MARPA-237843 format. One record per residue (C-alpha): residue number from 1; residue in one letter; x, y, z. Coordinates in Angstrom, 3 decimals. Layout:
BEGIN
<r NUM,A,<X,Y,Z>>
...
This chain:
BEGIN
<r 1,M,<135.762,72.344,84.725>>
<r 2,D,<133.224,69.662,85.467>>
<r 3,E,<129.699,71.168,86.526>>
<r 4,P,<129.879,69.273,89.621>>
<r 5,S,<132.762,71.476,91.075>>
<r 6,R,<131.096,74.504,89.969>>
<r 7,P,<128.961,74.974,92.946>>
<r 8,A,<131.578,74.190,95.319>>
<r 9,R,<134.029,76.625,93.838>>
<r 10,D,<131.248,79.244,94.276>>
<r 11,L,<130.625,78.342,98.109>>
<r 12,G,<134.769,78.483,98.299>>
<r 13,V,<134.835,81.847,96.710>>
<r 14,A,<132.026,83.033,98.778>>
<r 15,L,<133.402,82.099,102.254>>
<r 16,L,<136.491,83.360,101.509>>
<r 17,L,<135.150,86.821,100.818>>
<r 18,A,<132.521,86.623,103.662>>
<r 19,G,<135.405,85.314,106.015>>
<r 20,L,<138.056,88.053,104.890>>
<r 21,L,<135.363,91.034,104.903>>
<r 22,T,<134.427,89.825,108.290>>
<r 23,C,<137.603,90.121,109.841>>
<r 24,A,<138.727,93.175,108.161>>
<r 25,W,<135.154,94.777,109.905>>
<r 26,T,<135.845,93.304,112.855>>
<r 27,V,<139.575,95.005,113.149>>
<r 28,Q,<137.669,98.269,112.258>>
<r 29,V,<134.814,97.994,114.643>>
<r 30,W,<136.215,95.921,117.706>>
<r 31,A,<136.286,98.390,120.433>>
<r 32,S,<132.233,98.972,119.969>>
<r 33,L,<131.962,95.315,119.152>>
<r 34,F,<133.684,94.345,122.571>>
<r 35,A,<131.361,96.477,124.585>>
<r 36,L,<128.471,94.774,122.558>>
<r 37,R,<127.612,98.499,121.166>>
<r 38,L,<126.113,96.991,118.497>>
<r 39,P,<125.860,99.124,114.792>>
<r 40,D,<122.173,99.712,114.811>>
<r 41,T,<118.728,100.162,117.639>>
<r 42,D,<117.285,96.879,116.469>>
<r 43,D,<120.401,94.943,116.493>>
<r 44,V,<121.028,95.391,120.255>>
<r 45,V,<117.011,95.491,121.137>>
<r 46,R,<117.492,91.905,119.173>>
<r 47,L,<120.141,90.631,120.977>>
<r 48,Q,<118.399,91.752,124.225>>
<r 49,Q,<115.455,90.061,123.088>>
<r 50,I,<117.156,87.111,123.187>>
<r 51,R,<118.929,87.369,126.569>>
<r 52,D,<115.041,87.506,127.631>>
<r 53,W,<114.145,84.417,126.017>>
<r 54,L,<117.915,82.523,127.387>>
<r 55,G,<116.455,84.264,130.791>>
<r 56,G,<113.243,82.587,130.951>>
<r 57,Q,<110.721,84.542,128.874>>
<r 58,G,<108.587,82.437,126.685>>
<r 59,F,<109.393,81.357,123.484>>
<r 60,G,<106.059,83.242,122.013>>
<r 61,D,<106.420,85.872,124.913>>
<r 62,L,<107.932,88.748,121.986>>
<r 63,A,<107.014,91.953,124.249>>
<r 64,Q,<110.080,93.710,125.889>>
<r 65,H,<108.922,94.220,129.020>>
<r 66,R,<110.956,97.224,130.068>>
<r 67,L,<109.721,99.175,127.175>>
<r 68,G,<106.904,101.808,127.376>>
<r 69,S,<103.897,101.585,130.276>>
<r 70,P,<103.661,98.347,131.972>>
<r 71,P,<103.429,95.033,131.405>>
<r 72,G,<105.496,95.949,128.229>>
<r 73,L,<105.363,96.494,124.549>>
<r 74,E,<104.461,94.121,122.171>>
<r 75,M,<106.974,93.690,119.418>>
<r 76,H,<105.855,93.233,115.936>>
<r 77,W,<108.995,90.894,115.802>>
<r 78,S,<109.318,87.167,115.405>>
<r 79,R,<111.284,84.627,116.985>>
<r 80,L,<112.799,83.161,114.020>>
<r 81,P,<115.981,85.318,113.400>>
<r 82,D,<116.772,84.583,117.275>>
<r 83,L,<117.257,80.745,117.061>>
<r 84,V,<120.746,80.628,115.577>>
<r 85,P,<122.599,83.329,117.557>>
<r 86,G,<120.729,81.820,120.752>>
<r 87,A,<121.863,79.041,120.051>>
<r 88,L,<125.510,79.744,119.834>>
<r 89,I,<124.855,81.765,122.983>>
<r 90,F,<123.190,78.930,124.870>>
<r 91,L,<125.813,76.193,123.463>>
<r 92,L,<129.079,78.452,124.158>>
<r 93,S,<127.864,80.243,127.361>>
<r 94,P,<128.987,77.277,129.952>>
<r 95,L,<132.366,77.010,127.537>>
<r 96,L,<133.429,81.142,127.403>>
<r 97,G,<131.373,82.848,129.453>>
<r 98,T,<128.082,84.723,128.520>>
<r 99,H,<129.972,88.160,127.304>>
<r 100,A,<132.258,86.287,124.945>>
<r 101,A,<129.567,83.940,123.936>>
<r 102,E,<127.580,86.723,122.742>>
<r 103,L,<130.793,88.282,120.908>>
<r 104,V,<130.626,85.013,119.185>>
<r 105,A,<127.034,85.048,117.847>>
<r 106,V,<126.850,88.849,117.088>>
<r 107,T,<129.896,88.311,114.724>>
<r 108,L,<129.661,84.549,113.370>>
<r 109,W,<126.057,84.984,112.661>>
<r 110,P,<126.172,87.819,110.196>>
<r 111,A,<129.169,86.342,108.619>>
<r 112,L,<127.009,83.205,107.865>>
<r 113,L,<124.255,84.967,106.319>>
<r 114,F,<126.643,86.908,104.447>>
<r 115,A,<128.718,83.477,102.946>>
<r 116,A,<124.780,82.236,102.109>>
<r 117,A,<124.058,85.380,100.671>>
<r 118,L,<127.310,85.273,98.236>>
<r 119,A,<126.736,81.765,97.195>>
<r 120,L,<123.034,82.177,96.283>>
<r 121,V,<124.569,85.086,94.219>>
<r 122,A,<126.707,82.867,92.163>>
<r 123,A,<124.389,80.315,92.056>>
<r 124,I,<121.973,82.760,90.216>>
<r 125,A,<124.429,84.086,88.200>>
<r 126,R,<125.909,80.493,87.220>>
<r 127,A,<122.136,79.424,86.374>>
<r 128,L,<121.657,82.228,83.580>>
<r 129,G,<125.437,81.401,82.154>>
<r 130,T,<127.574,84.212,83.498>>
<r 131,S,<130.760,83.747,86.246>>
<r 132,G,<129.565,82.652,89.642>>
<r 133,P,<132.887,83.905,91.145>>
<r 134,V,<132.832,87.553,89.574>>
<r 135,A,<129.189,88.098,90.647>>
<r 136,A,<130.070,86.954,94.661>>
<r 137,L,<132.854,89.566,94.243>>
<r 138,I,<130.543,92.280,92.878>>
<r 139,A,<127.877,91.299,96.193>>
<r 140,A,<130.869,91.398,98.406>>
<r 141,L,<131.233,95.235,97.630>>
<r 142,A,<127.535,95.658,96.935>>
<r 143,Y,<126.690,99.084,99.015>>
<r 144,P,<124.219,99.635,100.653>>
<r 145,A,<123.253,95.572,101.045>>
<r 146,T,<126.701,95.074,102.504>>
<r 147,S,<126.163,97.057,105.414>>
<r 148,L,<123.445,94.516,106.436>>
<r 149,F,<126.188,91.782,106.804>>
<r 150,M,<128.736,93.488,109.317>>
<r 151,P,<129.541,92.530,112.518>>
<r 152,G,<126.834,92.840,115.181>>
<r 153,R,<124.355,92.797,112.277>>
<r 154,I,<121.976,90.043,113.997>>
<r 155,D,<118.306,91.855,113.295>>
<r 156,H,<116.538,89.913,110.660>>
<r 157,H,<117.100,91.923,107.566>>
<r 158,G,<119.902,90.323,106.295>>
<r 159,L,<118.256,86.999,107.037>>
<r 160,Q,<115.498,88.010,104.586>>
<r 161,L,<118.042,89.143,101.701>>
<r 162,V,<119.383,85.402,102.116>>
<r 163,L,<115.526,84.211,102.011>>
<r 164,L,<114.973,86.130,99.188>>
<r 165,L,<117.605,84.643,96.940>>
<r 166,I,<116.793,81.577,97.674>>
<r 167,V,<113.564,82.248,95.703>>
<r 168,A,<114.878,83.689,93.023>>
<r 169,R,<117.084,81.332,92.710>>
<r 170,A,<114.352,78.595,92.429>>
<r 171,A,<112.788,81.151,89.899>>
<r 172,I,<115.347,81.572,88.013>>
<r 173,G,<117.261,78.339,88.043>>
<r 174,R,<116.066,74.616,86.371>>
<r 175,G,<112.715,73.729,87.985>>
<r 176,N,<112.538,70.548,90.381>>
<r 177,L,<110.111,69.790,93.324>>
<r 178,A,<113.207,70.265,95.856>>
<r 179,A,<113.679,73.771,94.355>>
<r 180,G,<110.292,74.914,94.650>>
<r 181,A,<109.728,73.562,98.081>>
<r 182,A,<112.639,75.248,99.487>>
<r 183,A,<111.437,78.249,97.738>>
<r 184,G,<108.384,77.931,99.656>>
<r 185,L,<109.774,77.571,102.813>>
<r 186,A,<111.747,80.274,102.532>>
<r 187,T,<108.891,82.435,101.340>>
<r 188,A,<107.093,81.429,104.263>>
<r 189,A,<110.142,82.072,106.785>>
<r 190,S,<110.524,85.433,105.222>>
<r 191,L,<107.028,86.435,105.769>>
<r 192,V,<107.190,85.195,109.543>>
<r 193,I,<109.900,87.149,109.933>>
<r 194,G,<108.371,90.668,108.525>>
<r 195,I,<106.449,92.006,105.714>>
<r 196,E,<109.724,94.408,104.257>>
<r 197,T,<110.067,91.942,101.325>>
<r 198,A,<106.461,90.906,101.000>>
<r 199,P,<106.208,92.557,97.430>>
<r 200,L,<109.604,91.255,95.874>>
<r 201,L,<108.635,87.355,97.328>>
<r 202,A,<105.029,88.296,95.482>>
<r 203,I,<107.590,88.675,92.216>>
<r 204,G,<109.182,85.845,92.805>>
<r 205,G,<106.211,83.255,93.118>>
<r 206,T,<104.522,84.798,90.030>>
<r 207,A,<107.862,84.066,87.999>>
<r 208,I,<107.348,80.480,89.236>>
<r 209,A,<103.764,80.805,87.945>>
<r 210,V,<104.541,82.151,84.887>>
<r 211,R,<107.384,79.202,84.054>>
<r 212,W,<105.006,76.686,85.050>>
<r 213,I,<102.880,78.207,82.262>>
<r 214,A,<105.300,76.896,79.286>>
<r 215,G,<107.671,74.747,81.715>>
<r 216,G,<106.542,71.630,80.880>>
<r 217,R,<107.214,69.136,83.388>>
<r 218,E,<109.881,71.224,85.521>>
<r 219,G,<107.405,74.116,85.742>>
<r 220,Q,<105.177,71.765,86.838>>
<r 221,A,<107.543,70.356,89.558>>
<r 222,R,<108.744,73.335,90.388>>
<r 223,L,<105.467,75.130,91.373>>
<r 224,A,<104.230,71.723,92.771>>
<r 225,G,<107.185,72.271,95.324>>
<r 226,Y,<106.409,75.581,95.935>>
<r 227,A,<102.865,75.785,96.687>>
<r 228,V,<103.033,72.731,98.882>>
<r 229,G,<105.819,74.464,100.724>>
<r 230,L,<104.387,77.403,101.350>>
<r 231,V,<100.983,76.268,102.601>>
<r 232,L,<102.729,73.274,104.762>>
<r 233,A,<105.163,75.997,106.280>>
<r 234,L,<102.500,79.095,106.710>>
<r 235,A,<100.134,76.258,108.599>>
<r 236,A,<103.162,74.949,110.591>>
<r 237,A,<104.139,78.825,111.110>>
<r 238,S,<100.823,79.862,112.994>>
<r 239,A,<100.654,76.948,115.642>>
<r 240,L,<104.900,77.034,116.120>>
<r 241,L,<105.731,80.613,115.723>>
<r 242,R,<102.797,82.440,117.299>>
<r 243,T,<103.948,85.186,119.525>>
<r 244,S,<102.174,86.989,121.998>>
<r 245,G,<100.872,89.913,119.710>>
<r 246,W,<99.182,86.989,117.444>>
<r 247,D,<95.770,89.308,117.985>>
<r 248,W,<97.024,92.511,117.561>>
<r 249,P,<94.603,94.164,115.132>>
<r 250,G,<97.009,95.149,112.225>>
<r 251,C,<99.285,94.029,109.678>>
<r 252,D,<102.457,94.810,110.483>>
<r 253,G,<104.335,91.429,111.395>>
<r 254,F,<102.980,87.672,111.533>>
<r 255,T,<99.675,88.616,113.053>>
<r 256,A,<96.548,86.734,112.559>>
<r 257,I,<94.865,89.115,110.179>>
<r 258,F,<98.207,88.643,107.770>>
<r 259,W,<98.720,85.068,108.478>>
<r 260,R,<94.800,84.675,107.186>>
<r 261,A,<95.817,87.015,104.039>>
<r 262,A,<98.717,84.879,103.311>>
<r 263,Q,<97.398,81.482,103.693>>
<r 264,L,<94.389,82.835,101.406>>
<r 265,A,<97.047,84.083,98.509>>
<r 266,A,<99.015,80.631,99.157>>
<r 267,L,<95.957,78.559,98.031>>
<r 268,A,<96.065,80.101,94.400>>
<r 269,P,<100.009,78.459,93.591>>
<r 270,L,<98.565,74.902,95.264>>
<r 271,A,<95.319,75.324,92.887>>
<r 272,L,<97.283,76.140,89.786>>
<r 273,A,<99.807,73.205,90.509>>
<r 274,A,<96.437,70.758,91.092>>
<r 275,F,<95.283,71.698,87.742>>
<r 276,G,<98.684,71.432,85.849>>
<r 277,F,<98.178,67.643,86.879>>
<r 278,A,<95.822,67.630,84.973>>
<r 279,M,<96.005,70.073,81.900>>
<r 280,Q,<99.167,70.574,80.135>>
<r 281,S,<98.131,72.965,77.519>>
<r 282,P,<100.235,76.396,77.896>>
<r 283,R,<96.943,78.183,76.750>>
<r 284,A,<94.666,76.457,79.438>>
<r 285,R,<97.345,77.084,82.366>>
<r 286,R,<97.364,80.699,81.105>>
<r 287,I,<93.479,81.330,81.372>>
<r 288,A,<93.584,79.269,84.760>>
<r 289,A,<96.376,81.347,86.317>>
<r 290,L,<94.615,85.064,84.627>>
<r 291,I,<91.448,84.061,86.654>>
<r 292,L,<93.138,82.631,90.206>>
<r 293,A,<95.279,85.299,90.580>>
<r 294,P,<93.429,88.653,90.940>>
<r 295,V,<90.814,86.549,92.987>>
<r 296,A,<93.943,85.706,95.484>>
<r 297,L,<95.068,88.996,95.587>>
<r 298,F,<91.646,90.562,96.008>>
<r 299,G,<90.623,88.328,98.608>>
<r 300,A,<93.625,88.548,100.569>>
<r 301,C,<93.140,92.253,100.527>>
<r 302,A,<89.476,92.305,101.635>>
<r 303,L,<90.300,89.635,104.205>>
<r 304,A,<92.862,92.270,105.263>>
<r 305,P,<93.096,95.195,104.083>>
<r 306,G,<94.845,97.027,106.781>>
<r 307,C,<97.769,94.984,104.780>>
<r 308,V,<97.621,97.808,102.162>>
<r 309,Q,<99.016,100.373,104.577>>
<r 310,P,<100.745,97.956,106.881>>
<r 311,Y,<101.528,101.200,109.239>>
<r 312,G,<98.397,102.722,109.097>>
<r 313,R,<97.653,102.704,112.593>>
<r 314,V,<100.853,105.138,113.498>>
<r 315,D,<99.665,107.875,114.917>>
<r 316,P,<100.119,110.992,112.155>>
<r 317,L,<101.662,113.161,114.189>>
<r 318,L,<104.360,110.711,115.118>>
<r 319,A,<104.922,109.658,111.705>>
<r 320,Q,<105.497,113.454,111.146>>
<r 321,L,<107.495,113.429,113.813>>
<r 322,W,<109.574,110.523,114.009>>
<r 323,L,<109.401,107.881,110.787>>
<r 324,A,<109.781,110.468,108.382>>
<r 325,N,<112.976,111.547,109.483>>
<r 326,V,<114.218,107.818,109.703>>
<r 327,A,<116.200,107.585,106.505>>
<r 328,E,<115.219,104.123,105.654>>
<r 329,A,<112.238,104.926,105.637>>
<r 330,Q,<112.702,108.314,103.252>>
<r 331,P,<111.671,107.845,99.571>>
<r 332,L,<114.415,108.079,97.542>>
<r 333,I,<112.962,110.953,95.752>>
<r 334,G,<113.047,112.764,99.025>>
<r 335,A,<116.395,111.422,100.260>>
<r 336,P,<119.425,113.932,100.217>>
<r 337,L,<120.946,113.512,96.497>>
<r 338,G,<124.372,112.005,97.664>>
<r 339,H,<122.117,110.306,100.195>>
<r 340,A,<120.050,108.713,97.348>>
<r 341,I,<122.938,107.919,95.101>>
<r 342,G,<124.906,106.049,97.484>>
<r 343,Y,<121.861,103.835,97.996>>
<r 344,A,<120.273,103.525,94.495>>
<r 345,G,<123.651,104.101,92.196>>
<r 346,L,<124.490,100.396,92.159>>
<r 347,M,<120.867,99.063,91.500>>
<r 348,L,<120.348,101.608,88.517>>
<r 349,A,<123.557,100.091,87.095>>
<r 350,G,<122.327,96.476,87.659>>
<r 351,I,<119.096,97.264,85.935>>
<r 352,A,<121.183,98.746,83.307>>
<r 353,A,<123.160,96.206,82.856>>
<r 354,G,<119.954,93.562,83.251>>
<r 355,I,<118.387,95.002,79.867>>
<r 356,W,<121.515,95.121,77.669>>
<r 357,V,<121.916,91.065,78.712>>
<r 358,W,<118.510,90.544,77.592>>
<r 359,R,<118.580,92.194,75.151>>
<r 360,R,<121.499,89.931,74.117>>
<r 361,S,<120.679,86.895,75.176>>
<r 362,R,<117.025,87.064,74.503>>
<r 363,D,<116.925,84.505,77.357>>
<r 364,P,<113.796,85.163,79.671>>
<r 365,R,<115.256,84.062,82.907>>
<r 366,W,<116.808,87.222,82.938>>
<r 367,L,<113.468,89.242,82.376>>
<r 368,V,<112.760,86.752,85.950>>
<r 369,L,<116.021,88.975,87.428>>
<r 370,L,<114.581,91.906,85.781>>
<r 371,A,<111.591,91.830,87.239>>
<r 372,L,<113.035,91.467,90.616>>
<r 373,Q,<115.365,94.488,90.255>>
<r 374,L,<112.207,96.507,88.989>>
<r 375,G,<110.504,95.465,91.715>>
<r 376,A,<113.205,96.675,94.314>>
<r 377,L,<113.468,99.696,92.367>>
<r 378,A,<109.929,100.441,93.376>>
<r 379,L,<110.185,99.929,96.692>>
<r 380,T,<113.177,101.740,97.153>>
<r 381,L,<111.289,104.523,95.404>>
<r 382,I,<108.894,104.355,98.498>>
<r 383,Q,<111.134,103.734,100.931>>
<r 384,L,<115.053,103.449,100.562>>
<r 385,R,<115.315,100.140,102.165>>
<r 386,G,<114.351,98.343,99.006>>
<r 387,A,<117.910,99.550,97.632>>
<r 388,Y,<119.345,96.493,100.116>>
<r 389,A,<118.110,93.781,98.035>>
<r 390,G,<118.040,95.763,94.651>>
<r 391,A,<122.381,96.230,95.181>>
<r 392,L,<122.354,92.076,95.634>>
<r 393,L,<120.001,91.414,92.786>>
<r 394,A,<122.330,93.776,90.691>>
<r 395,A,<125.520,91.653,90.572>>
<r 396,P,<124.638,88.900,88.349>>
<r 397,A,<123.789,91.408,85.762>>
<r 398,L,<127.180,93.326,86.615>>
<r 399,A,<129.065,89.747,86.418>>
<r 400,A,<127.574,89.256,82.655>>
<r 401,L,<128.727,92.692,82.024>>
<r 402,V,<131.951,92.964,83.622>>
<r 403,T,<132.546,89.207,81.966>>
<r 404,A,<131.728,90.248,78.445>>
<r 405,A,<133.913,93.763,78.442>>
<r 406,R,<137.121,91.275,79.654>>
<r 407,A,<137.072,89.725,76.087>>
<r 408,K,<137.615,93.837,74.700>>
<r 409,G,<140.531,94.705,76.724>>
<r 410,V,<141.416,96.648,79.901>>
<r 411,I,<139.975,100.194,78.437>>
<r 412,V,<136.165,98.619,78.690>>
<r 413,L,<137.283,96.321,81.589>>
<r 414,L,<138.194,98.804,84.065>>
<r 415,P,<134.612,100.934,83.338>>
<r 416,A,<132.906,98.037,83.645>>
<r 417,W,<134.434,97.552,87.679>>
<r 418,L,<133.982,100.792,88.342>>
<r 419,V,<130.069,100.611,87.907>>
<r 420,S,<130.172,97.141,89.061>>
<r 421,A,<131.759,98.481,92.971>>
<r 422,G,<129.045,99.177,94.952>>
<r 423,L,<131.152,100.581,97.538>>
<r 424,L,<131.789,103.767,94.956>>
<r 425,Y,<128.777,104.854,94.964>>
<r 426,P,<128.763,106.461,98.224>>
<r 427,I,<131.786,107.889,97.726>>
<r 428,A,<130.580,109.095,94.513>>
<r 429,G,<127.291,110.615,96.111>>
<r 430,S,<129.467,112.273,98.937>>
<r 431,A,<131.838,114.333,96.292>>
<r 432,V,<128.673,115.045,93.841>>
<r 433,A,<126.681,116.741,97.031>>
<r 434,P,<128.743,116.815,100.220>>
<r 435,E,<126.617,117.145,103.132>>
<r 436,G,<126.948,120.005,104.868>>
<r 437,A,<127.490,120.590,109.061>>
<r 438,S,<125.708,118.129,111.013>>
<r 439,G,<125.329,120.105,114.425>>
<r 440,P,<126.603,119.166,117.217>>
<r 441,A,<128.152,115.142,117.307>>
<r 442,T,<125.792,112.843,119.065>>
<r 443,G,<128.188,109.741,118.904>>
<r 444,D,<129.219,109.965,122.916>>
<r 445,C,<125.753,109.321,124.226>>
<r 446,T,<125.486,105.921,123.127>>
<r 447,S,<129.221,105.105,123.460>>
<r 448,P,<129.928,102.199,125.949>>
<r 449,A,<131.159,104.427,127.956>>
<r 450,A,<127.788,107.030,128.322>>
<r 451,L,<125.688,103.681,128.576>>
<r 452,A,<128.022,102.328,131.686>>
<r 453,R,<127.256,105.459,133.403>>
<r 454,L,<123.349,105.286,132.752>>
<r 455,A,<123.434,101.549,133.796>>
<r 456,A,<125.108,102.390,137.117>>
<r 457,L,<122.182,104.653,138.465>>
<r 458,P,<119.722,102.529,140.739>>
<r 459,P,<117.082,101.325,138.187>>
<r 460,G,<114.107,103.343,137.270>>
<r 461,T,<112.298,104.982,134.546>>
<r 462,L,<114.438,107.092,131.957>>
<r 463,I,<112.855,109.378,129.293>>
<r 464,A,<115.024,110.264,126.359>>
<r 465,P,<114.788,110.460,122.598>>
<r 466,I,<113.675,107.729,120.882>>
<r 467,D,<117.052,106.459,120.068>>
<r 468,M,<118.757,106.433,122.986>>
<r 469,G,<115.607,104.276,123.879>>
<r 470,A,<116.662,101.487,122.321>>
<r 471,W,<120.312,101.770,123.423>>
<r 472,A,<119.787,101.810,127.278>>
<r 473,L,<116.821,99.208,127.083>>
<r 474,A,<119.774,96.828,126.198>>
<r 475,A,<122.761,98.389,128.058>>
<r 476,T,<121.205,99.253,131.659>>
<r 477,P,<118.660,98.195,133.941>>
<r 478,H,<115.912,100.738,133.621>>
<r 479,R,<112.636,100.769,131.884>>
<r 480,V,<112.099,103.246,129.010>>
<r 481,V,<109.330,105.373,127.750>>
<r 482,A,<109.983,105.762,123.868>>
<r 483,A,<112.307,103.888,121.684>>
<r 484,P,<111.663,103.429,117.387>>
<r 485,Y,<109.220,100.935,117.469>>
<r 486,H,<106.244,101.874,115.906>>
<r 487,R,<103.698,100.018,117.872>>
<r 488,G,<104.922,102.014,121.014>>
<r 489,G,<102.840,104.982,119.843>>
<r 490,A,<101.705,105.966,123.349>>
<r 491,G,<105.253,105.867,124.885>>
<r 492,N,<106.879,107.811,122.181>>
<r 493,M,<104.412,110.811,121.981>>
<r 494,A,<104.829,111.255,125.522>>
<r 495,M,<107.965,111.403,125.029>>
<r 496,Y,<108.017,114.319,122.754>>
<r 497,R,<105.518,115.788,124.563>>
<r 498,F,<107.586,115.915,127.472>>
<r 499,F,<110.486,117.374,125.598>>
<r 500,L,<108.598,119.844,122.879>>
<r 501,G,<106.104,120.744,124.795>>
<r 502,P,<105.419,123.575,127.262>>
<r 503,I,<107.857,123.093,129.707>>
<r 504,E,<104.851,123.778,132.529>>
<r 505,N,<103.278,120.256,131.330>>
<r 506,A,<106.319,118.414,131.591>>
<r 507,P,<105.992,117.536,135.090>>
<r 508,R,<102.692,115.663,134.788>>
<r 509,L,<103.760,113.727,132.019>>
<r 510,A,<106.848,112.709,134.148>>
<r 511,R,<104.905,111.885,137.001>>
<r 512,Q,<102.327,109.959,134.944>>
<r 513,W,<105.147,107.803,133.341>>
<r 514,R,<106.611,107.322,136.964>>
<r 515,V,<109.817,109.205,135.224>>
<r 516,D,<112.857,108.907,137.570>>
<r 517,Y,<115.642,109.868,135.033>>
<r 518,V,<115.738,112.072,131.873>>
<r 519,A,<118.483,112.038,129.381>>
<r 520,L,<119.586,114.857,126.405>>
<r 521,C,<122.459,114.498,123.861>>
<r 522,P,<123.643,117.690,122.474>>
<r 523,G,<121.762,117.392,118.647>>
<r 524,D,<118.276,115.753,119.356>>
<r 525,F,<115.723,116.769,117.942>>
<r 526,D,<117.982,118.530,115.722>>
<r 527,E,<115.875,117.065,112.289>>
<r 528,L,<112.678,119.304,113.512>>
<r 529,G,<113.949,122.932,113.155>>
<r 530,V,<114.978,125.343,115.543>>
<r 531,Q,<111.768,125.698,117.570>>
<r 532,V,<113.479,122.793,119.800>>
<r 533,A,<115.792,125.354,121.085>>
<r 534,D,<112.278,127.463,122.212>>
<r 535,P,<113.344,128.206,126.115>>
<r 536,A,<109.862,127.587,126.541>>
<r 537,R,<109.824,123.793,125.303>>
<r 538,L,<112.205,121.464,128.069>>
<r 539,S,<114.338,120.545,124.997>>
<r 540,G,<115.311,124.536,124.631>>
<r 541,A,<115.945,124.566,128.066>>
<r 542,L,<118.100,121.758,129.034>>
<r 543,R,<120.313,123.019,125.519>>
<r 544,S,<121.116,126.234,127.069>>
<r 545,G,<121.765,124.606,130.485>>
<r 546,R,<119.698,125.855,132.223>>
<r 547,P,<117.221,123.072,133.695>>
<r 548,P,<114.017,123.771,135.624>>
<r 549,A,<114.039,123.087,139.215>>
<r 550,W,<112.714,120.081,139.276>>
<r 551,L,<115.270,118.593,137.161>>
<r 552,R,<118.461,117.815,139.175>>
<r 553,P,<121.633,117.427,137.232>>
<r 554,L,<123.539,113.957,137.590>>
<r 555,S,<126.435,114.510,135.067>>
<r 556,P,<128.363,116.922,134.883>>
<r 557,P,<128.609,120.019,132.581>>
<r 558,G,<129.291,119.297,129.341>>
<r 559,E,<129.096,115.481,129.829>>
<r 560,A,<126.920,113.238,126.901>>
<r 561,P,<124.131,112.483,127.761>>
<r 562,A,<123.484,115.186,129.803>>
<r 563,V,<121.597,113.255,132.670>>
<r 564,F,<119.114,114.315,135.457>>
<r 565,A,<116.769,112.883,138.208>>
<r 566,F,<113.379,113.664,138.361>>
<r 567,V,<112.192,115.740,141.361>>
<r 568,P,<108.373,115.989,141.357>>
<r 569,P,<107.399,119.552,142.412>>
<r 570,S,<105.438,120.507,145.608>>
<r 571,T,<102.481,121.412,142.860>>
<r 572,E,<102.220,121.318,139.329>>
<r 573,P,<99.705,123.223,136.884>>
<r 574,N,<96.234,121.788,135.535>>
<r 575,P,<96.758,119.707,132.637>>
């Protein structure tokens, strides 16, 4: 097969796999998907953000005006991930109606990202001399990364994985100006969207610089394209994608502080590229890189010290009550054994395969991929969400393992496929360490029917546990006090004090936040231990079916969630 036909074949395989799996997933989750009950709280709030924008909210206004205290909460998100699904909804609504247009957008956009990710994994594998289609197939089953591309997953994580793979492809493949520019643009776009993949993007940029040192004309062209693309894209983004939260005094998104640090760091590869036009000696280039890299790093940290701890502004008590219990935010070592195996199994298998392939081939390009894989592992040791990138980056090395095993017969090929099948790791994790009983089921609380009951109430302010707040924000006309976003510390702390504090203090908090409705699900706050059932706390009183007199039941006994109207008592205790 001639070389030009291979990318087309890989793209065809990627489109086929993405299409088949998307169809299967869509059939599986159709009831929830049709009701736009999306898989994750971030997905549903992303949809609401797009609705607000299409409904007239300013392009740069990223605040959720029905979240927290008036005038609303400045989100740390970006408008960039809204562009494609927003365009689909805008163009299709006159033809199909708003609901059908939203349904198409939340199904098609993750499928397109999935196809792009599989095609890029195949291209990386092909650049490393192994089978693109095999790598694409392994990536299609690469749990937990595949969960980011299921129908309804319109939040930014899938897009960031695609952008990271563009950087990896440029760092591993043959060097030219276009590949470098694509990597620079992808790096800037990912930084505009969020900071989650910043360490991996830094590894990719470092690899481009390392290959420049001894890369001759190819390395120079790639670095020049990367540096110019990165600097210009960041400059353009500061003008075009600046949000209403630009002056937020933190480094948790595309803020002024973060932009200054990123732009300063981006000057280092630009200076190296300029130096490279005058000096081609590998030794001189190495010295220049060793001087500029720490200067850029320490300069960026000095300019924006908060970027070292992006979520350092979160209240310590809130971090203990909420953030520490978010599954993706847990460190690998602190996660339950079965959960850890499911998340990290394929990534670890990919690292082992990468080491094996490099030792056989001694091709330094495998070291670039291995560095990215180890970076993903380091992130996973801090937060489990690093495993998403690690799973996709494992596919090329595992494809090389499968290809080598094919020549040795079925006895070797079968184990190679088994260790490469990412979907088997969560199954193995459940078998090795089955989870105990999880307490009362809470799924009905965010079902389409439950949310419809909340939406039928006259518009008001709802106080409910954090996750339910996100669902209610998108499915109802109500203002919500708390939702799973770290900038909403005041509302989130008020919610915890309302439900978990002394019951006599709750009316004062409800009056302060102008609460109209209170909602609670069976099992809410179970992760905090038995104290939530204490009858001296509002959570305990509601769980035992004995609400205080100032809460009037709006839902029949046993219905989830339990919904109450707040009726302010005539007298309240002093704070």
